[in-house]
C-alpha positions as CSV (number, residue, x, y, z in Angstrom):
1,M,-128.8,-143.0,113.7
2,I,-130.1,-145.3,111.1
3,E,-127.9,-148.4,110.7
4,M,-125.2,-148.1,108.0
5,T,-122.2,-150.2,106.9
6,L,-118.8,-148.6,107.1
7,R,-118.7,-148.6,103.3
8,E,-122.0,-146.6,103.2
9,I,-120.7,-144.1,105.8
10,A,-117.6,-143.6,103.8
11,D,-119.6,-142.9,100.7
12,V,-121.9,-140.5,102.6
13,V,-119.0,-138.4,104.1
14,G,-116.6,-138.6,101.2
15,G,-114.1,-140.6,103.3
16,E,-111.7,-143.5,102.7
17,L,-111.6,-146.7,104.6
18,H,-108.3,-147.5,106.5
19,D,-107.4,-150.6,108.4
20,V,-111.0,-151.9,107.9
21,P,-111.1,-155.7,107.6
22,D,-114.8,-155.8,106.8
23,P,-116.3,-152.8,104.9
24,D,-119.8,-154.3,105.5
25,A,-119.5,-154.1,109.3
26,R,-122.4,-152.2,110.5
27,V,-122.7,-149.3,113.0
28,T,-125.7,-150.2,115.1
29,G,-125.2,-147.8,118.0
30,S,-124.6,-144.1,118.3
31,V,-121.9,-141.7,117.4
32,E,-119.7,-140.6,120.4
33,F,-116.9,-138.0,120.7
34,D,-116.1,-139.0,124.3
35,S,-114.2,-142.4,124.3
36,R,-115.5,-143.0,127.8
37,R,-119.0,-143.2,126.5
38,I,-118.3,-145.7,123.8
39,G,-120.4,-148.9,123.7
40,S,-120.7,-151.9,121.4
41,G,-121.6,-151.0,117.8
42,D,-120.8,-147.2,118.1
43,L,-118.8,-145.0,115.8
44,F,-116.1,-142.9,117.5
45,L,-115.6,-139.3,116.4
46,A,-112.0,-138.2,116.7
47,L,-111.9,-134.5,117.2
48,P,-108.8,-132.4,118.1
49,G,-109.3,-130.5,121.3
50,A,-107.6,-127.6,123.0
51,H,-105.9,-130.0,125.5
52,S,-106.1,-133.4,123.9
53,D,-106.7,-135.0,120.5
54,G,-109.4,-137.6,120.0
55,H,-107.2,-139.4,117.5
56,D,-105.0,-140.5,120.5
57,Y,-108.0,-142.3,122.0
58,A,-109.0,-144.1,118.8
59,A,-107.5,-147.5,119.7
60,G,-109.1,-147.4,123.2
61,A,-112.5,-146.6,121.6
62,V,-112.3,-149.6,119.3
63,A,-111.2,-151.8,122.2
64,A,-114.3,-150.6,124.1
65,G,-116.6,-151.7,121.2
66,A,-116.6,-149.0,118.5
67,V,-116.9,-150.5,115.1
68,A,-114.7,-147.8,113.6
69,V,-113.4,-144.2,114.0
70,L,-114.4,-141.1,112.0
71,A,-111.1,-139.4,111.7
72,A,-108.9,-136.9,109.8
73,R,-105.9,-139.3,109.6
74,P,-105.2,-143.1,109.8
75,V,-105.1,-144.2,113.5
76,G,-104.0,-147.8,113.3
77,V,-107.5,-149.2,113.9
78,P,-110.6,-149.4,111.6
79,A,-111.3,-145.8,110.4
80,I,-113.2,-143.7,107.9
81,V,-110.7,-140.9,107.1
82,V,-111.8,-137.5,105.7
83,A,-109.3,-135.1,104.3
84,P,-109.0,-131.6,105.9
85,E,-109.8,-130.0,102.6
86,R,-113.2,-131.7,102.3
87,G,-115.1,-128.7,103.7
88,S,-115.8,-126.4,106.6
89,V,-118.5,-125.8,109.1
90,P,-119.9,-122.5,110.5
91,A,-118.3,-121.8,114.0
92,T,-121.3,-121.3,116.3
93,S,-119.9,-122.4,119.6
94,V,-117.2,-125.0,119.3
95,A,-113.8,-123.3,119.3
96,L,-111.6,-124.6,116.5
97,S,-108.8,-122.1,116.9
98,H,-106.4,-124.9,117.8
99,D,-107.4,-126.7,114.6
100,G,-104.6,-125.3,112.5
101,D,-104.6,-128.1,109.9
102,G,-108.4,-128.1,109.4
103,S,-108.8,-131.7,110.7
104,G,-111.4,-130.8,113.3
105,A,-113.5,-128.9,110.7
106,A,-113.3,-131.8,108.3
107,V,-114.5,-134.3,110.9
108,L,-117.3,-132.0,111.9
109,A,-118.3,-131.5,108.3
110,A,-118.4,-135.3,107.9
111,L,-120.5,-135.6,111.0
112,A,-123.0,-133.0,109.7
113,E,-123.3,-134.9,106.4
114,L,-123.8,-138.2,108.2
115,A,-126.5,-136.6,110.4
116,R,-128.2,-135.1,107.3
117,V,-128.4,-138.4,105.5
118,S,-129.6,-140.3,108.6
119,T,-132.4,-137.8,109.2
120,E,-133.4,-137.9,105.5
121,R,-133.7,-141.7,105.6
122,L,-135.6,-141.7,108.8
123,A,-138.1,-139.1,107.5
124,E,-138.7,-141.3,104.5
125,R,-139.0,-144.6,106.4
126,T,-140.7,-143.5,109.6
127,G,-142.1,-140.0,109.1
128,L,-139.8,-138.5,111.7
129,T,-140.9,-135.0,112.6
130,V,-138.1,-132.5,113.2
131,V,-138.9,-129.4,115.3
132,G,-136.4,-126.6,115.4
133,V,-136.4,-123.8,118.1
134,T,-134.5,-120.6,117.9
135,G,-134.5,-117.2,119.7
136,S,-132.2,-114.9,121.6
137,S,-133.3,-116.5,124.9
138,G,-135.5,-119.4,126.1
139,K,-134.4,-122.0,123.6
140,T,-133.4,-124.6,126.2
141,S,-136.4,-124.1,128.4
142,T,-138.8,-124.3,125.4
143,K,-137.0,-127.4,124.1
144,D,-137.5,-129.1,127.5
145,L,-141.2,-128.2,127.5
146,L,-141.5,-129.5,123.9
147,A,-140.0,-132.8,124.9
148,A,-142.6,-133.0,127.7
149,V,-145.7,-132.1,125.6
150,L,-144.6,-134.4,122.7
151,A,-143.8,-137.4,124.9
152,P,-147.5,-138.5,125.2
153,L,-147.5,-138.8,121.3
154,G,-144.4,-140.9,120.9
155,P,-140.7,-141.2,121.6
156,V,-138.8,-137.9,121.6
157,V,-135.1,-137.2,121.1
158,A,-133.9,-133.8,122.4
159,P,-130.4,-132.4,123.2
160,P,-129.1,-132.5,126.8
161,G,-128.8,-128.9,128.0
162,S,-128.0,-126.4,125.2
163,F,-126.2,-128.7,122.8
164,N,-127.1,-126.5,119.8
165,N,-123.9,-125.9,117.9
166,E,-122.1,-127.5,115.0
167,L,-121.1,-130.5,117.2
168,G,-124.1,-130.8,119.5
169,H,-126.7,-130.4,116.7
170,P,-125.6,-133.3,114.5
171,W,-124.7,-135.4,117.5
172,T,-128.2,-135.0,118.9
173,T,-129.7,-135.6,115.4
174,L,-127.9,-138.9,115.2
175,R,-129.5,-140.1,118.5
176,A,-132.7,-140.5,116.5
177,G,-133.5,-144.0,115.4
178,L,-136.3,-146.0,113.8
179,D,-138.4,-145.8,116.9
180,T,-138.1,-142.0,117.2
181,K,-141.2,-140.0,116.3
182,F,-140.0,-136.5,117.2
183,L,-136.6,-134.8,117.1
184,A,-136.7,-131.5,119.0
185,L,-133.6,-129.4,118.3
186,E,-132.2,-126.0,119.4
187,L,-130.6,-123.9,116.7
188,S,-128.1,-121.3,117.7
189,A,-126.0,-118.8,115.7
190,R,-123.2,-116.3,116.0
191,G,-123.6,-115.1,112.4
192,R,-125.7,-115.2,109.3
193,G,-125.9,-118.6,107.6
194,H,-125.4,-120.6,110.8
195,I,-129.1,-121.4,111.4
196,A,-129.5,-122.2,107.7
197,E,-126.7,-124.7,107.9
198,L,-128.1,-126.4,111.0
199,A,-131.5,-126.5,109.3
200,R,-129.8,-128.2,106.3
201,I,-128.4,-130.9,108.5
202,A,-131.8,-131.8,110.1
203,P,-134.5,-130.2,107.9
204,P,-137.4,-129.1,110.3
205,R,-141.0,-129.5,109.5
206,I,-141.9,-127.2,112.4
207,G,-140.0,-124.1,113.3
208,V,-140.4,-122.0,116.5
209,V,-139.0,-118.5,116.8
210,L,-139.2,-117.2,120.4
211,N,-137.8,-113.7,120.3
212,V,-135.2,-111.4,119.0
213,G,-133.2,-109.9,121.8
214,T,-129.7,-108.6,122.5
215,A,-127.8,-112.0,122.9
216,H,-124.7,-112.0,120.5
217,L,-125.3,-108.3,119.8
218,G,-121.6,-107.9,119.5
219,E,-121.4,-110.4,116.6
220,F,-124.5,-109.2,114.7
221,G,-124.4,-105.4,115.4
222,S,-128.1,-104.8,115.6
223,R,-131.4,-106.5,116.5
224,E,-132.4,-106.2,112.8
225,A,-129.4,-108.3,111.9
226,I,-130.2,-110.8,114.6
227,A,-133.8,-111.0,113.2
228,V,-132.4,-111.8,109.7
229,A,-130.4,-114.7,111.1
230,K,-133.1,-116.1,113.3
231,G,-135.5,-115.9,110.4
232,E,-133.4,-118.4,108.5
233,L,-135.3,-121.1,110.4
234,V,-138.7,-120.2,109.0
235,E,-137.1,-119.8,105.5
236,A,-136.0,-123.4,105.7
237,L,-139.5,-124.8,106.4
238,P,-141.4,-126.6,103.6
239,A,-144.7,-125.4,102.3
240,E,-146.5,-128.2,104.2
241,G,-144.7,-127.2,107.4
242,L,-145.6,-124.9,110.3
243,A,-143.9,-121.7,111.6
244,V,-144.7,-120.9,115.3
245,L,-144.0,-117.2,115.8
246,N,-144.2,-114.9,118.9
247,A,-147.0,-112.5,118.3
248,D,-145.7,-110.2,121.1
249,D,-142.3,-109.6,119.4
250,P,-142.6,-107.4,116.3
251,H,-139.3,-108.7,114.9
252,V,-140.6,-112.2,115.1
253,S,-144.1,-111.6,114.1
254,A,-142.9,-109.9,110.9
255,M,-141.2,-113.2,109.9
256,D,-144.5,-114.5,108.6
257,S,-143.6,-113.0,105.2
258,R,-140.4,-115.0,105.0
259,T,-141.8,-118.5,105.0
260,K,-143.8,-120.8,102.7
261,A,-145.1,-122.6,105.7
262,R,-148.4,-122.1,107.5
263,V,-148.0,-119.6,110.4
264,V,-149.4,-119.9,113.9
265,K,-148.8,-116.9,116.2
266,V,-148.6,-117.3,120.0
267,G,-148.6,-114.8,122.8
268,L,-150.6,-112.6,125.1
269,S,-151.9,-110.2,122.4
270,G,-155.5,-110.6,121.3
271,D,-154.6,-111.4,117.7
272,A,-152.5,-114.4,118.7
273,D,-153.8,-117.7,117.4
274,I,-152.8,-119.5,120.6
275,R,-152.8,-117.2,123.6
276,A,-152.7,-116.9,127.3
277,T,-155.0,-114.8,129.5
278,D,-155.3,-114.4,133.3
279,V,-151.6,-114.9,133.9
280,R,-150.7,-115.1,137.6
281,T,-147.6,-116.2,139.5
282,D,-147.5,-118.0,142.9
283,D,-145.1,-117.5,145.7
284,Q,-142.6,-119.8,143.9
285,A,-142.7,-117.6,140.7
286,R,-144.6,-120.4,138.9
287,A,-147.1,-119.1,136.4
288,S,-150.7,-120.2,135.8
289,F,-152.9,-119.0,133.0
290,V,-155.8,-119.9,130.7
291,L,-154.7,-121.4,127.4
292,H,-156.8,-120.6,124.4
293,A,-156.6,-122.4,121.1
294,G,-159.0,-123.3,118.4
295,G,-162.0,-121.9,120.2
296,E,-161.3,-123.9,123.3
297,S,-159.7,-123.0,126.6
298,V,-158.1,-124.8,129.5
299,P,-156.3,-123.8,132.7
300,V,-152.6,-124.4,132.9
301,T,-150.4,-124.3,136.0
302,L,-146.6,-124.6,135.2
303,A,-144.1,-126.3,137.5
304,V,-141.2,-124.3,136.1
305,H,-140.2,-121.0,137.5
306,G,-140.6,-117.5,136.0
307,E,-143.4,-115.7,134.3
308,H,-141.3,-115.7,131.1
309,Q,-142.1,-119.4,130.9
310,V,-145.6,-118.6,129.7
311,G,-144.4,-117.7,126.2
312,N,-142.3,-120.8,126.1
313,A,-145.3,-122.9,127.1
314,L,-147.4,-121.4,124.4
315,A,-144.9,-122.2,121.8
316,A,-144.6,-125.8,123.0
317,A,-148.4,-126.0,123.1
318,A,-148.7,-124.9,119.4
319,V,-146.2,-127.6,118.3
320,A,-148.0,-130.3,120.3
321,L,-151.4,-129.3,118.9
322,E,-150.0,-129.4,115.4
323,C,-148.7,-132.9,116.0
324,G,-152.1,-134.3,117.1
325,A,-152.4,-133.6,120.9
326,D,-155.6,-132.3,122.3
327,L,-155.7,-129.3,124.6
328,A,-156.3,-131.2,127.8
329,T,-153.3,-133.4,127.2
330,V,-151.2,-130.4,126.4
331,A,-152.3,-128.7,129.7
332,R,-151.4,-131.9,131.7
333,A,-148.0,-132.2,130.1
334,L,-147.1,-128.6,130.6
335,G,-148.2,-128.8,134.3
336,G,-146.0,-131.8,134.8
337,A,-142.9,-130.5,133.0
338,T,-140.0,-129.6,135.3
339,A,-136.6,-128.0,134.5
340,A,-134.7,-130.8,132.7
341,S,-131.5,-128.9,131.9
342,A,-129.0,-128.0,134.5
343,R,-128.4,-124.5,135.8
344,R,-131.5,-123.0,134.4
345,M,-134.0,-121.6,136.9
346,D,-133.1,-124.5,139.2
347,V,-134.7,-123.5,142.5
348,R,-133.6,-125.3,145.6
349,T,-134.0,-124.6,149.3
350,T,-131.3,-125.6,151.8
351,P,-132.0,-127.1,155.2
352,E,-131.0,-123.8,156.6
353,G,-133.9,-122.1,154.8
354,V,-131.9,-120.3,152.0
355,T,-133.5,-120.5,148.6
356,V,-131.0,-120.6,145.8
357,V,-132.0,-119.9,142.2
358,N,-129.3,-121.3,140.0
359,D,-129.8,-119.8,136.6
360,S,-126.1,-119.6,135.9
361,Y,-125.7,-121.6,132.7
362,N,-125.7,-118.4,130.6
363,A,-126.9,-114.8,130.5
364,N,-128.0,-112.0,128.2
365,P,-129.9,-108.8,129.0
366,D,-133.3,-110.4,128.3
367,S,-132.8,-113.5,130.3
368,V,-131.3,-111.5,133.2
369,R,-134.3,-109.2,133.3
370,A,-136.6,-112.2,133.4
371,A,-134.5,-113.9,136.2
372,L,-134.5,-110.7,138.3
373,K,-138.3,-110.4,138.1
374,A,-138.6,-114.1,139.1
375,L,-136.3,-113.4,142.0
376,V,-138.4,-110.5,143.3
377,T,-141.6,-112.6,142.9
378,L,-140.1,-115.4,145.0
379,A,-138.8,-113.0,147.7
380,K,-141.8,-110.7,148.0
381,A,-144.6,-113.3,147.9
382,G,-146.1,-114.6,151.1
383,E,-147.1,-113.0,154.3
384,T,-143.5,-112.2,155.3
385,P,-141.3,-110.8,152.4
386,R,-137.9,-112.3,152.3
387,R,-134.5,-110.6,151.5
388,S,-133.4,-111.0,147.9
389,W,-129.9,-111.3,146.7
390,A,-128.8,-111.1,143.0
391,V,-125.3,-112.4,142.4
392,L,-124.5,-111.3,138.8
393,G,-121.5,-111.6,136.5
394,E,-120.6,-110.3,133.1
395,M,-122.9,-110.9,130.1
396,G,-120.7,-111.7,127.1
397,E,-120.9,-110.9,123.4
398,L,-122.6,-107.6,123.6
399,G,-120.1,-105.6,121.6
400,D,-120.0,-101.8,121.9
401,D,-123.2,-101.8,123.9
402,S,-121.8,-104.0,126.7
403,V,-121.2,-101.3,129.3
404,I,-124.6,-99.7,128.5
405,E,-126.4,-103.0,128.8
406,H,-124.7,-103.8,132.1
407,D,-125.5,-100.4,133.4
408,A,-129.2,-101.0,132.6
409,I,-129.2,-104.3,134.5
410,G,-127.7,-102.6,137.6
411,R,-130.4,-99.9,137.4
412,L,-133.2,-102.5,136.9
413,A,-132.1,-104.4,140.1
414,V,-132.6,-101.2,142.1
415,R,-136.0,-100.4,140.4
416,L,-137.2,-103.9,141.2
417,D,-136.2,-103.4,144.8
418,V,-133.6,-106.3,144.9
419,D,-132.2,-106.0,148.5
420,R,-128.6,-106.9,147.8
421,L,-126.7,-106.9,144.5
422,I,-123.3,-108.6,144.3
423,V,-121.5,-107.9,141.0
424,V,-118.7,-110.2,140.3
425,G,-115.7,-109.2,138.1
426,T,-113.2,-106.4,137.5
427,G,-113.8,-105.6,133.9
428,R,-115.6,-102.5,132.5
429,P,-119.0,-104.3,132.1
430,S,-119.1,-105.5,135.7
431,R,-118.1,-102.0,136.9
432,G,-120.8,-100.6,134.7
433,M,-123.4,-102.8,136.3
434,H,-122.4,-101.8,139.8
435,Q,-122.2,-98.1,138.8
436,G,-125.6,-98.3,137.2
437,A,-127.1,-99.5,140.5
438,V,-125.3,-96.8,142.5
439,M,-126.5,-94.1,140.1
440,E,-130.0,-95.4,140.2
441,G,-130.2,-94.9,143.9
442,S,-128.4,-97.8,145.6
443,W,-127.2,-96.8,149.0
444,G,-124.5,-98.0,151.3
445,E,-123.6,-101.6,150.5
446,E,-126.8,-102.5,148.7
447,S,-124.7,-103.0,145.6
448,V,-121.2,-104.5,146.1
449,L,-118.5,-105.0,143.5
450,V,-116.3,-108.0,144.3
451,P,-113.3,-109.1,142.2
452,D,-114.0,-112.8,141.8
453,I,-116.1,-115.9,142.7
454,D,-114.2,-116.6,146.0
455,A,-115.0,-113.1,147.2
456,A,-118.6,-113.5,146.4
457,I,-118.8,-116.8,148.2
458,A,-117.0,-115.3,151.3
459,L,-119.5,-112.3,151.4
460,L,-122.5,-114.6,151.1
461,D,-121.2,-117.0,153.8
462,D,-120.8,-114.0,156.1
463,E,-124.2,-112.4,155.5
464,I,-126.9,-114.7,154.1
465,A,-129.5,-115.9,156.6
466,A,-132.5,-118.2,156.8
467,G,-135.3,-117.1,154.5
468,D,-133.1,-115.3,152.0
469,V,-133.5,-115.9,148.3
470,V,-130.3,-115.8,146.2
471,L,-130.2,-115.6,142.3
472,V,-127.0,-116.6,140.6
473,K,-126.6,-115.6,136.9
474,A,-123.9,-114.7,134.4
475,S,-122.6,-115.8,131.0
476,K,-121.2,-119.3,131.2
477,A,-117.6,-118.2,130.6
478,V,-117.7,-116.6,134.1
479,G,-118.3,-119.9,135.8
480,L,-120.6,-118.3,138.4
481,W,-122.4,-121.6,139.0
482,A,-119.6,-122.3,141.5
483,V,-121.4,-119.9,143.8
484,A,-124.8,-121.6,143.5
485,E,-123.2,-125.0,144.0
486,H,-121.3,-123.8,147.0
487,L,-124.5,-122.6,148.6
488,T,-126.4,-125.8,147.9
489,R,-123.5,-128.1,148.9
490,A,-123.1,-126.1,152.2
491,G,-126.7,-127.0,152.8
492,E,-126.6,-130.6,151.8
493,G,-130.1,-132.1,151.6
494,S,-131.4,-129.1,149.6
495,T,-134.8,-129.7,148.2
496,Q,-135.9,-128.8,144.7
497,A,-138.9,-126.5,144.5
């Protein structure tokens, strides 16, 4: 964040100073909500949690070097205190159900305002460029590619993993300082107005909309409603900004009428401004293609896994070209970019010869379809096809369509000729996935329904063999990454592909 005194921060967030001997003491570091990460010059964010309250760690944070605490009540050490009635924040991912007195919402609202002012001042002083990415799937992979293609042009700040909610978004924004040239942010939503609010906190000059799928269908009710929410990003762009839209998704392409900004469309279709042709995948499911932009073309070979990464790469390329990169530099950066966020198409081969595809961070129907296709590509490529395993758990937040969507995934696994499907869970959606596979033509134990993670691990330990390829994927609430981590720990010394 830009340096501010405690007095300035209090004015920005509408708070009061308590136990502050020097109101002109300056916050020169970052804002942290984990007291274990506090360093000299930081500001500690005291948030109530489901199992602990950050206010209880305030004194320790100050002892560790924090200049003060941003809190909802006095804590006996220098603090900027905001009242619970000061405002609210849209709940996108952070659960505040335990926050009965509104203190957590008040602190988050103060954090958002601090991030907004810091970003505004940086934009005025340094010309900071904010890039926002949204979509039903692919946000994190695209954000990682964006960080890679923008890095040759200057320092980039991007969130770790999918830190894209009302806590992670302003926290990431406040990592930007006077030396930051680009701020690449994910914007997530579970309802209308969420993306608009995140865009208010860090106003983007460039907005990328990847796709409109079925993630969070339970909250929104329809793809059309999801499109309305995702389009809030392009509506927030200034007239001198840029909207990067997926030409291959009709819901996204139609957003060109909702923005004042210039529009660049990316995709495989012939009318895309930046497009890919001659797309191929190798035996590691890594795509190569010819990138066309501005009358020029250049070959690109990606290091990340999955043909779906082509669309993500095109979006990242469009942003980098807008920011001043040339096509050759973009191609080199895309070719050198690896998966930077954990549990997303992380492909590792154990010393025993088992390839584990850990894509277990989260799941929705679109991302599961893409992962299954990548699994089959990995298993069937080469002179000797390998046996493929899909270990899948429940996909959350699909509402009334949940069983139907799970049934469709089970059927797709059979159509793609996945050799073994292990469905983890006892709920109706999991049973629907298994039943879909059976009804599509699975025979014998090709599809197996197991009650929990331990049962999945036991089955794999008994039956996987050298050469097998295992995909692990489910919504993060399932915690299915324990399966992937068990397999790679069992084969210590696993190598990343």
